[in-house]
C-alpha positions in Angstrom: 90.6 99.0 93.3 93.3 95.8 94.1 96.4 97.1 96.2 99.5 95.3 95.2 101.6 93.2 97.3 104.9 95.2 97.3 105.8 98.0 99.6 109.1 99.7 99.0 111.1 103.2 99.7 111.9 106.5 98.1 116.1 107.6 97.9 115.1 111.0 99.0 113.6 114.3 99.7 111.4 114.2 96.5 110.3 111.9 93.8 112.8 111.1 91.0 111.7 110.1 87.3 112.7 106.6 87.6 110.6 106.5 91.2 107.4 108.1 89.8 107.6 104.8 87.1 108.5 102.2 89.8 105.4 103.4 92.0 103.0 103.6 88.8 103.1 99.8 88.9 100.1 98.0 89.7 101.8 95.2 92.0 103.3 98.3 93.9 101.0 98.7 96.4 102.7 100.3 99.4 105.0 102.8 100.0 107.1 103.2 103.5 108.8 106.6 104.6 112.6 106.8 106.4 113.6 110.1 108.2 116.1 110.3 104.7 113.0 111.7 103.0 111.8 114.6 105.7 113.5 117.5 106.2 110.2 120.0 107.2 106.5 119.4 107.0 106.7 121.6 103.8 109.0 119.1 102.1 106.7 116.0 103.3 103.6 117.5 102.1 105.2 118.1 98.5 106.7 114.9 98.4 103.1 113.4 99.7 101.2 115.7 96.9 103.9 114.3 94.3 103.3 110.7 95.5 99.6 111.1 95.2 99.9 112.6 91.6 101.0 109.3 90.5 99.0 106.9 92.8 96.7 108.6 95.2 95.2 104.7 96.1 98.9 103.8 97.6 99.1 103.0 101.3 101.7 105.1 102.7 103.5 103.8 106.0 106.3 104.7 108.3 107.5 103.3 111.8 106.6 106.3 114.3 106.5 104.1 117.5 108.1 107.2 119.4 111.8 106.8 121.6 114.6 105.5 119.4 112.2 104.5 116.3 111.0 107.7 115.2 111.5 109.2 111.6 109.8 112.5 112.1 110.9 114.3 114.3 111.2 118.1 113.7 107.7 119.7 113.2 106.0 116.8 115.4 106.2 115.9 119.1 109.3 114.0 119.8 107.3 110.6 121.4 108.9 109.0 124.1 109.8 105.3 124.0 106.7 102.8 125.3 109.0 101.6 128.2 108.6 105.1 129.8 104.9 103.8 129.9 105.6 100.4 131.6 107.1 102.6 134.6 104.2 104.5 134.5 102.3 101.6 135.2 103.7 100.4 138.0 103.1 103.3 140.1 100.2 104.2 138.5 98.1 101.9 136.2 95.2 103.9 135.4 97.3 107.2 134.6 99.6 104.8 132.5 96.4 104.0 130.3 95.0 107.1 130.1 98.3 108.3 128.5 99.1 105.4 126.5 95.6 106.1 124.7 96.8 110.2 124.4 100.0 109.1 122.7 98.6 106.9 120.6 95.9 109.6 119.5 98.6 111.9 119.0 101.0 110.0 117.0 98.7 109.3 113.9 96.9 112.7 114.4 99.9 114.1 113.9 100.8 111.6 111.1 97.7 112.2 109.3 98.6 115.6 108.9 101.0 114.5 106.2 98.3 112.3 104.4 100.1 109.3 105.7 98.0 106.2 106.1 99.2 104.2 108.9 102.3 104.1 111.5 103.7 100.4 112.3 102.8 100.3 115.9 102.4 99.0 118.6 105.1 97.1 119.8 104.0 94.3 121.5 107.0 92.4 122.1 107.6 91.7 126.1 111.0 93.2 127.5 112.8 90.5 128.9 115.8 92.5 128.9 117.5 90.4 126.8 117.0 92.1 123.4 118.6 95.3 122.6 117.0 96.0 119.4 113.5 95.5 121.5 114.5 97.0 124.9 112.7 100.1 125.7 110.5 99.9 122.2 108.7 97.0 124.5 106.1 98.8 126.6 106.7 96.5 129.7 108.1 93.2 131.2 104.6 91.6 131.7 101.9 90.0 129.8 99.3 92.2 131.4 100.8 95.6 130.9 101.9 95.2 127.5 98.4 93.7 126.7 96.7 96.7 128.2 98.6 100.1 127.6 99.2 98.4 123.8 95.2 98.2 123.6 95.0 101.9 124.7 98.0 103.0 122.2 95.7 101.6 119.7 92.2 102.8 120.8 94.1 106.1 120.4 95.2 105.7 116.7 91.6 104.5 116.0 90.7 107.5 117.3 92.4 109.5 114.7 91.5 107.4 112.1 94.9 105.5 111.9 95.0 101.5 111.4 97.5 99.8 114.0 100.0 96.9 113.1 101.4 94.8 116.3 105.1 93.2 116.1 107.0 91.3 115.9 104.3 88.3 116.2 104.6 85.5 118.2 107.2 87.8 120.2 110.6 88.9 119.4 111.8 89.8 123.2 113.7 86.8 124.0 116.3 86.6 121.5 119.3 88.6 122.1 120.5 88.3 118.7 119.3 91.5 116.2 117.6 90.0 113.0 118.7 92.8 110.7 122.5 91.7 111.2 121.7 87.9 112.7 119.5 85.0 111.8 118.2 84.6 115.8 117.1 81.4 117.1 114.3 81.1 120.1 114.6 77.8 121.6 111.7 78.0 124.1 108.2 75.4 123.4 105.4 76.9 122.5 103.8 76.3 126.0 105.4 79.1 126.9 105.3 81.3 123.8 101.8 80.8 124.5 100.9 81.6 127.6 103.7 84.8 127.8 104.8 86.5 124.4 101.7 85.3 122.3 99.2 86.8 124.9 99.5 90.5 124.0 98.9 89.3 120.2 95.4 87.6 121.2 94.1 89.9 123.2 94.6 92.6 120.9 93.2 90.5 118.5 90.2 90.7 120.4 90.4 94.1 120.5 90.3 95.2 116.5 94.0 94.6 115.8 94.0 95.3 112.2 97.2 94.1 111.2 100.4 92.2 112.4 104.0 92.2 111.5 105.7 88.5 111.9 109.3 88.2 113.8 112.1 87.2 111.6 113.3 84.7 114.3 113.0 80.7 113.8 111.1 79.4 117.0 113.3 75.9 116.7 111.2 73.8 118.3 108.2 74.2 116.2 109.3 75.3 112.5 113.0 75.6 111.0 111.5 78.3 109.0 111.3 81.8 110.4 107.5 82.6 111.6 107.6 85.6 108.8 108.0 82.8 106.1 105.8 79.6 108.6 102.6 78.5 107.4 102.7 77.1 110.8 102.8 80.7 112.7 101.1 82.7 109.8 98.3 79.9 108.8 98.2 77.5 111.8 98.5 79.9 114.8 97.7 83.3 113.5 95.2 82.8 111.1 93.6 79.5 112.4 94.1 79.2 116.8 94.0 82.6 117.1 91.3 83.4 114.7 93.5 86.6 112.9 91.8 87.7 110.1 93.5 91.4 109.5 96.3 92.5 107.0 99.9 90.2 107.7 103.0 92.3 107.1 106.2 91.0 106.3 109.4 92.5 108.5 111.9 94.1 106.0 112.9 91.5 103.4 116.4 93.0 103.0 117.2 92.2 106.8 119.7 89.1 107.3 117.0 87.3 109.3 115.0 86.5 105.8 118.3 85.5 104.3 117.4 82.1 105.0 114.6 82.2 102.3 117.2 82.5 99.5 117.0 85.9 97.3 115.0 88.3 97.2 112.2 86.8 94.9 112.7 83.4 97.0 111.9 85.5 99.8 108.6 87.3 98.8 106.9 84.2 97.4 107.5 82.3 100.3 105.9 85.0 102.9 103.6 85.4 100.4 102.3 81.8 100.6 102.9 81.6 104.1 99.9 84.2 104.4 101.3 87.6 104.0 99.1 90.2 102.7 102.1 92.5 101.5 106.2 92.1 101.7 108.3 94.8 102.5 111.8 95.5 100.6 113.4 98.5 102.1 116.7 100.1 101.2 117.6 97.9 98.1 116.2 99.1 95.1 117.5 96.3 93.1 115.8 93.9 95.4 112.7 95.7 94.8 112.8 95.5 91.4 113.2 91.6 91.3 110.5 91.3 93.8 108.3 93.6 91.6 109.4 91.5 88.5 108.5 88.4 90.5 105.2 89.4 91.2 104.1 90.8 87.2 105.3 86.9 86.2 103.5 85.4 89.2 100.4 87.2 88.5 99.6 87.2 92.6 96.3 88.0 93.6 96.0 90.9 95.8 94.6 90.8 98.9 91.1 92.8 99.8 92.2 92.7 103.3 94.8 95.6 102.7 92.0 97.9 102.0 91.8 98.1 105.9 94.9 100.1 106.2 93.8 102.8 104.5 93.4 105.8 107.2 89.8 107.2 107.3 89.2 111.1 106.2 87.8 113.3 108.1 89.8 113.7 111.2 89.1 116.7 113.1 92.5 117.6 114.8 91.7 119.1 118.3 94.2 121.7 119.6 92.8 121.2 122.9 93.5 117.0 123.0 96.6 118.3 120.9 98.4 120.4 123.9 97.2 117.9 126.3 99.1 115.2 124.8 102.3 116.9 123.6 102.1 118.1 127.6 102.1 114.1 128.7 104.7 113.4 125.8 107.1 115.7 127.6 106.1 114.7 130.9 107.1 111.2 130.1 110.3 112.3 128.3 111.3 114.0 131.5 110.1 112.0 134.4 109.7 108.2 133.0 111.9 107.8 129.6 114.5 104.9 129.5 
């Protein structure tokens, strides 16, 4: 069965009758969970049972990066911001790499207990100390540290049976504007982007990165469109020069950085035509319905790549490793967190 091109969200703690009908639509291929969809492990398992009864094939995602961006906290390990690993890297690089792998495994293993397919992680942006919205979500302020720490985090996710999504291509760390609220513009030349911000993406692609989410940022010396709507960035650079054959997810089409593409159907059309395999429409039910209507009318061909994001079955939940990883998380939260 092919996977539809729209990922949307839910309003609350259980499926409504309207949402059951919505999720049953074949062009809806993904569901993203937020903090409002969670109160306890028992409640989330009940919600996921509802979701799977309607659409057992649906890809279910969440943002569980750690630090400021972690939707499930009670009933799961509170993860440190990834910048804590960058600080540890400066003191003991090998320890930081080992800890990154364990945290990636921990995050993924805990989510798999709830039947969630994947988290949109890791962040591959470089911390240029300019972007408040990225900030301590980034692993570090150097190419090597970001690439190596993120690669180990990804390896841990893979060990737990979870695909990894690198974000936000080709790099969101330089711009000061928050693309949730504004339309950021990065005026740097390609040479600077290639040798710095794009390097973590290039290196993780070589190590098996499953998916990438582009930034709602305009790189004005290279294209007038934000990267997520740009054939230059998605087809020429990402697919072409970097030889990436994984999944491309749009960032949320309700963000202000996406508004330059027009209304919701126009945003979805432009993102898909530029090269995205799946588009996200979050926190705006009317917008999601508009995109769904567009997809149903356009008869957009589903991307076979999306199947790669499905979690692998039969994940072993290693209690010894779990306790060790939780101790690492606690140590980093206490002594190294940003």
